[in-house]
N, C-alpha and C positions, 0 to 999 in steps of 0.2 A: 463645376463640381467641387465641393469642399475637399480639404485634405483628408478629413475623416472619411467621407464616402469613397474617396480614391483608395485609401488603404484598406478598406473592407474588401475590395475586389482583387487586390494584388499586394504582395508582400513588399514592405519598404526595403527588404534586403535585396530584392531582385533589382529595384532602382538603384541601389547602392552599388552593386556589381556593375551595372551598366555604366554608371558615372565613372567608376574606377577604371574602366577600360579606356575611356578617353583621357582621363587624368594621367594615367600611366604614360600614355603616348606623349603628351606635352612635356612631361618632366624628363622622360627618356631623351627627348631631343635637345635638352639643355646640355647633356654630357656625351651624347653618342658620337658627335662630330669630332671630338678631340682626337680619337684614334685615327680618323680618316684624314687629318690635316696633311700628313706627308703625301698621301696618294692624290689629294686634290691639288696640292701644290704642283706635283709632277704632271698631272693631267693638263693643267691649264698653263703650265710653264710661267707661273706668276711669282710675285714676291711674298714674303712671309706676312707682311702687313695686310695684304689682301686676303690672305687665308684666315688670319685672325678675325677679319671682318665677317666672315661666314658665321662665326659663333656670336660676335659682338652684335651684329645686326639683329639676330634672333633675341638676344637678352635685352636689348634696348627697347624693341617694339613690344616685348613681353612686359617689361617692368613699367614702362611710362604710362600706359593707359589704364592700369589696374584700378586706380581710384574711380575712374569714369566707368568702366565696365561693370564694376560691382553694382553701381546704381542702376545701370541699364537693366539688370536682372530684376531689380525691385519694380521698375516702371513697366517693362514689356514682358516679364515673365522669365524666370531663370531657365525654364526648358527651351523657350524660343531662342534666347541669346546663346545658350550652350549649343544648341544644334546648329545655329548660324555660324558660330565660331568653329565648331567641328567641321563644317563643310569647307570654310576658308582654309583651315589647317590641312584638310585632306588634299584639296585642289593645289594649294601651295607646295605640298610634298611632291606631288607629281611634277609640278613645275621645277622644283629643285633637281629632281633626278634627270629631267630632260634639258637642263640648262647647258648651253654650249659656250658660254663665256663665263669668267669669274664674276663680272659685274651682274650678269643675269642671276647667277646663283646667289649672290649677296641680296638682290632685290626680292628674290623668291623667299629667302630665308626671313627677310623683314616682314613680308606678308604672313608667312607661317607664324611668326612671333605674335602678330596682331591677332590671328585665330586663336592662339593659346591664351592670350590675355582676355579675350571674350569668354573663353570656357572656364578658366581657373576659379574665379570667384563663385561661379554658379554651383560648383560641386559642394563647397562647404555650406552654402546658403540652402540648398536643397536638402542636404543631410540634416541640418539643424532644424528644418521645418517639418520633415516627414517622420522623424523619430521622436517618441516621447522622451522626457528628460532622463528617465531611468534606463533607457536603452541607448542613448546617444553616445555615451562613452565607448561602448562596444562597437558601435558603427564607426566612430572616429578612430577606433583602434584598427579596423580594416583600412580605412583611408590613410591612416598614418603609416601602416605598413607599405601600402602602395608608394606613398611619397618617399619613404626612406629607402626602399628597394630600387625604385626607378632611377634615382640619381646615382646609384652604385652599379646598377646592371648596364647603364648606358655604355661605358668603355667596353665592357665584355661583348655586348651585342654588336657594337660597332666593329670590334676587331674580328669577330667571326664573319660578319657580312662583308667587310672589306677584303679580308683574305680569301673568302670563298666565291664572292660574286662580283665585287667591285664596289667603289665608293657610292655609286648611284643608288645601290640597294638599301643604304641606310635611310633613303628617303622613299624609294619605291615600296618598301615594306609597310609604310604608313597607309598606303591607298586602300588595299583590301581591308585592313584593320579599321580604317576610318569609315568605310562604307558599312561594314558590319556594325560599328558603333552608332552610326546614324540610324540604321534600321532598328537596332535595339532601343535607341533613345526615343524614337518616335512611338514605340510600343510601351516602354516600361518606365519612363520618366514621367512623374505625375505633373499635370498642369496645375500650378499653384496660383493662388489669388494674387493680383497685382495691386499696386498702390499708385494713385493718381498723383504722383509727385510733380511739382513744378521742377524744371530742369535748370540747374544753376549754370547757364552758359558762360558767364565771365569766369566763374570757378573752374570750369572745364579747361578753358583757354589757359588761365594762369598756372594751373596745376600742371597741365601738359608741358608748358614751356619750362617751368622750374625743374620738373622731373627730368626732361630731356637734357637740359644743361648739366645738371648734377650727374646723372648716370653716364652721359657721353663723356664728360670731363674725367670721371673716375676710371672709365674703361680705357680711354686713350692716354691717360697720364703716363704710364710706363713707356708706352710706344713713342711718345713725343718727349721722353726724358724730363717730364714735369716742367715743360716750358712755361713761361709767364702766361701765355694765352690760355693754358689748361687751368692754372690757378684762377685766373679771371673767369673762366667759364664755371668752375665749381663755386666760386664765391657768388657769382651771379645767380646760379641755380638756387643757392641757399637763401640768398636775399629775396628772390622771387617767391620761394616757398614760404618765407616769413610773411610776406605780403599776402600770400594765399590764406595763411591761417588767420591773419587779422581780418581779411575779407569775410572768411567763414564766420568768424566771431560776430561780425556786424550785419550779416545777411539777415534780413528780416523774414524773408520767406524761407524755404527749405534749402539749407546749404548742401554742397556736394559731399562734404564730410561733416556730419553732426559732431560738434566737439563734445557734446554730452556723452558720446562713446567713451571718452577717456575719464569721465566721472565714475565709470564702472571700473573699480580697481583690477578685477580680474581680467577684464578685456585689455586695460592699458599695460599690465604687467606681462601678460601673455604675449601681446604684440612686441614688446621690448625683447622678450626671451627668444621669440622665433626670429627676430632680426639678428640676435646674437648667434642663434643656431645656424642661420643661412651663411653668415660670415665664417663661422668656424669650420663648417663642412667644406666650403670652398677653399679656405686657407689651408686646410689639412691636406687635401688632395694634390695640390700643386707640388710642394716639396716631396710628397710621398712618391709620386710618379717619376720625378727627376731621380730620386734615390734608387728606385727599383730598376729603371732603365739605364741610367748612366753608371751607377756603382756596381749593380748586379748583372748588368748587361742583359736584362730580360727584354723581350720583344713587347710592343704595346699590348697585344693580346694576352701575353703571359702575366704582364704586370697588372693588367685589369683583373685577371682571375685571382691574383693574390688577395683581392678585396672580397673574394666569395665568402669567406667566413663571416665577415661583417654583414654582408647582405642576407645570408641565410639566417643568421642569428636574429637580425631585425625581423625578418619575415616570420619566423616561427614564434617569436615572442609577442610581437605587436598586438594580435588579436586577443591573446590572453591578458595582456596588460590593459587593453581596452576595457575588458569586463570589470577590472579591478577599479577602474576610474569611477565607476557609478557607486562604489562602495566606500572609497577612502576620501579623506579631506584633499581638496585640490593641490595643496602645496607638496604633499609627501612624495608622490611619484615622480614629477618632473625635477624636484630638487635632488632625488637620488640620481636621476638620469643625467643631470648636468655635472654632478659631482663625479659620477663614473666616467663620463665622456672626458672630462678634464684629466683624470688619472690616466685613462687609456692613452690619450694623445702624449702626455708627458712620459709615459712608460715607452711608447713607441719612439719618441724623440731620444731617449737615453740609450736605446739599443740600436740606433741607426749608425751602424758601423760597418766596414767593408767585409768583415768576417762573420757577421751575424747571419745565421741560416734563415732561410725563408720560413721554416716551420715555427721558429721562435716569434716571428713577426705576427704569426696567426693569433697568438695569445692576446696581445692588446687589441687586435682587431675584433676578436669575439667580444671582449669588454666593451669596446665602442659600439659594436652592433646591439648589444644588450641596452646600452645607454640610449641609443636611437629609438628603441622601442618604447622607453620610458619618457620620451620627450615629445615626439611628433603628435601622437594622438591625444595624450592628456592635455597639452597646451591648446590644441584646436578645439577640444570639447569644452575646456574651461573658458577659453575666449568667447565662445558663442553662447554659453549657457544662459547668461543673465540678460541677453539683448532682446529687445522687443522684436517681433516679426518684421515690423516696418524698417528696422535698421539692419536686417540680416545681410542684405546685399552690400550696404556701405561698410558694415563691420568686416565682411569677408574681403572686401576690396582693400581696405586699410591693412588687414592682417597679411594678405598675400603680398601687397606692396612692400611691407616691412620685410618679409622673408626674402623677396627678390632684391631689395635694396641692400640687405645685409650681405647677399651673395656678391654683389658688385663691390661693396666696400671691402669684403674679405679678399676678393681677388686683387684689388688694387694695393691693399696693405701688404699682402704677403709677397707680391712681385717686388715691391719696393724693399721690403726687409731681406729677401733672398739676395738681391743685388747688393745691399749694404753689408751683409754677412760674407758673401763671397769676396767682396773688396777687402774686408777686414782680414780674411784669411790669405790675402795675396793672390786671389784668383781673378783672372780677367773675364770680361763678358764673353770672349770667344770660347771659353771652356764651359759655357752653359749649353751642353749638348744633350741630345736624347739618346745617343749611342754610348757604348761603353768607353770610359775614360782611361787614361794611363794610370797605372798602379801608383805612381809616384805622388799623385795629388788626390787619391781616393779618400785618404784620411781627412785631409782639409775640406774636401767637397762634402763628405758625410757630416762633418762637424758643422759646417755652415748651414746645411739643410736641417740638421737636428736642432740647432739654435733658432732657426726660423720657425720650427714647429711649435716652439713654446708660445708663440703669439696666439694661435687658436686655442691652446690650453689655458692661456691667461684670460682671454676675453670671455671664455665660458663661465668664469666666476661671476660676471655681470648677470648671465642667465640664471646661475644658481641663486643669487640674491633676489632677482625678480621672482623666481618661482617660490622662494621661501616666504615671501610676503603675500602670497595669494591667500585669500580668505574663503571660509566656508560659503557655499552657494547660499544665496537667500532663496526662500520658498519661491519657486518659479511662478511667474504671473502669466505663463503661457498655458494655453489649454493642452490637456493631454490628448494625444491622438489615439485612435483606435489602433491596436497593434496588429 
């Protein structure tokens, strides 16, 4: 059945809502575990490094395969790959909750991340293909709201579940939701035409090895005090990825990543900008949670709720901003978003003092929430707008890989910077604690964290420049679908 025929019998908005349910789950699980780490550590009586791997395993297996899973959607159909990934994710969630050793939990999280990697690129690919160009911005607005809110709601939901039912329920809750999402997906996600691509097996192997070495090295760098083996791993990953790019350029059949994607300026610049956004979001949250818990003495749940103004603002504005995307030049909205986000983070950094009241922190958080609404959806819509259908899966895979890689880079960079600024202020590593700290060092502690916050504010300038050079969409070469 063609896309046009499919959309005559059902609204693409129903398909969008169905996709967003699964997309929300996988993004939620990137951040929901953070609040449960102390409870998991106590339950298994294990070390902090093992607990960190509960999150790292998920991020690693989510980020590494994205280039590959995007192309799988092109070859076997985005609906099939999405539902397959959702089934893996749901089953792995049950396994996580039933795990009776920390090693089993880490293994289950790795499988869960693989399921997420299969799902994520398909959501953008389907949205880009079932909505006509003049409605795609509004659809991406809703998708963007989900992306923005899920990463912020994770700690809140995690705190409530851990406090009320136990850490296992941050995983058990996915099971009924996952089953519902599969049932809805079978009914409402359209079956789209596939393309008989040849599959670049050497490219798959080389890209997977390169991404693994790079992401693993960045994630483990701070834990291993940036030992020589870590730098060798990162350098090896970069070298292998350079080899991968050369291989893609020389591949005479269909490459895993068509380099012609980057000849489309709006795709290339949007991909760079979303990488910056992923880094900034991750880099912002780490010092903020330290500040709220260590300086203000808030519980994990209470500190997570401090982000509520940001999440609510993003959720309220994103759909409305999405509608504007279809009417305004591509550069306008995300440029405003990146500028606002940089100002909001810098504002927050300047007032990170021991005597700052919590309500004052809400003001820059509202500005950051508004900025999120101006970034997520417009960038996604702009990135995919001018790509031909045959490259939708590959483009979505590259775009999502950039976002995830940015998150890993941001996490590694902010961890190193916080350590450096703490040392500069005469604070030892033993004072990096999650509970309230002695009043005598609160000023120094707050200053160090505030200085570290300037990193995400600064790197957002790269996103601002990338957004500013976006160009007007060319007349679409894609057929308009029935609405």
